[in-house]
C-alpha positions as CSV (number, residue, x, y, z in Angstrom):
1,M,-4.4,37.2,-3.7
2,I,-4.8,33.2,-3.5
3,T,-7.6,32.8,-1.0
4,V,-7.1,28.6,0.8
5,T,-11.0,27.8,2.5
6,Q,-11.1,26.6,6.1
7,S,-11.8,22.9,4.6
8,A,-8.7,23.2,1.9
9,A,-6.4,24.5,5.0
10,R,-7.2,21.5,6.9
11,Q,-6.2,19.2,4.5
12,I,-3.5,21.1,3.6
13,R,-2.0,20.7,7.0
14,V,-2.7,16.7,7.1
15,A,-1.1,16.4,4.2
16,A,2.2,18.4,5.3
17,A,1.7,16.4,8.6
18,Q,1.6,13.0,6.8
19,S,5.0,13.9,4.8
20,G,6.5,15.7,7.1
21,S,7.1,19.0,5.4
22,E,4.8,21.1,8.1
23,D,8.3,23.7,7.5
24,L,7.5,23.6,4.3
25,G,5.1,26.7,2.3
26,L,2.8,25.3,-0.2
27,R,4.0,25.9,-3.7
28,I,1.6,26.7,-6.3
29,A,1.8,27.0,-9.7
30,A,-0.5,27.5,-13.1
31,R,0.5,27.5,-16.8
32,R,-1.8,28.3,-20.0
33,D,-2.1,25.5,-22.5
34,E,-2.2,25.7,-26.2
35,R,-6.1,26.0,-25.6
36,G,-5.4,29.0,-23.3
37,E,-7.2,26.1,-20.6
38,L,-5.2,27.0,-17.3
39,H,-3.5,23.9,-15.1
40,Y,-2.2,24.2,-11.7
41,A,0.2,22.2,-10.1
42,M,1.3,22.2,-6.0
43,G,3.6,20.6,-3.7
44,F,5.3,21.7,-0.8
45,D,8.4,23.4,-1.0
46,D,11.1,25.7,0.3
47,A,10.5,29.9,-1.0
48,R,13.1,31.1,-3.0
49,E,14.5,34.5,-3.6
50,D,11.6,35.5,-5.8
51,D,8.6,33.6,-4.5
52,L,6.2,35.3,-3.1
53,V,5.3,34.2,0.0
54,L,1.8,35.0,2.2
55,S,-0.3,33.2,4.5
56,S,-4.3,32.3,4.6
57,E,-6.3,30.9,6.9
58,G,-2.7,29.8,8.5
59,V,-1.2,27.5,5.3
60,A,1.9,29.3,3.6
61,L,2.3,29.5,0.0
62,V,4.8,30.1,-2.8
63,V,4.4,31.6,-5.7
64,A,6.8,31.7,-8.4
65,P,6.9,34.9,-10.3
66,A,5.9,33.2,-13.6
67,H,2.9,32.1,-12.0
68,R,1.6,35.4,-9.8
69,V,-0.5,37.1,-12.7
70,L,-2.2,33.0,-13.5
71,L,-3.1,32.7,-9.7
72,E,-4.4,36.3,-9.1
73,G,-8.0,36.7,-6.9
74,M,-7.9,32.6,-7.2
75,T,-9.1,30.4,-4.1
76,L,-8.4,26.8,-3.4
77,D,-10.9,24.4,-2.1
78,Y,-11.4,20.8,-1.0
79,V,-14.4,19.6,-2.0
80,E,-16.9,16.7,-2.0
81,L,-17.2,16.2,-6.0
82,E,-18.7,12.9,-5.2
83,T,-19.7,10.5,-2.5
84,G,-16.1,9.8,-0.8
85,D,-14.7,11.5,-3.7
86,F,-12.9,15.0,-1.9
87,R,-10.8,16.9,-4.5
88,F,-8.6,20.6,-4.7
89,I,-10.5,22.7,-6.5
90,F,-9.1,25.6,-8.2
91,I,-11.6,28.7,-8.5
92,N,-9.8,31.0,-11.0
93,P,-11.1,34.2,-11.9
94,N,-8.5,33.7,-14.8
95,D,-9.9,30.8,-15.5
96,A,-12.9,32.0,-17.1
97,P,-14.6,29.8,-20.1
98,T,-11.3,29.8,-22.9
99,A,-11.2,32.3,-25.8
100,A,-11.3,29.5,-27.9
101,A,-15.1,29.4,-27.8
102,G,-14.8,33.3,-29.4
103,N,-11.4,32.2,-31.6
104,G,-13.5,29.7,-33.8
105,G,-12.3,27.0,-31.1
106,G,-8.9,27.4,-32.7
107,P,-5.0,27.3,-30.7
108,R,-4.4,30.9,-29.6
């Protein structure tokens, strides 16, 4: 379902250690805005009863039922966008260029 690259996994482990969250999973969420664009959130959290819990590159991932469809097939990576500017990026087949371009640019 969700793939974490080795680079992202290393950074997630560093962040977990720095925040004392080694025993928590990384919760990932996504929502689609009125223009159809996906927005992401993540943070360390305990799993709840209906959550999907999976592992990629040794990182425990937690996804709420409402977010599963939007995150299906996503890859989480950690890259250097510009010199010294490292960031997590979400590579998601569900976040193809919005259909707004095909529907006159108006809201959905």
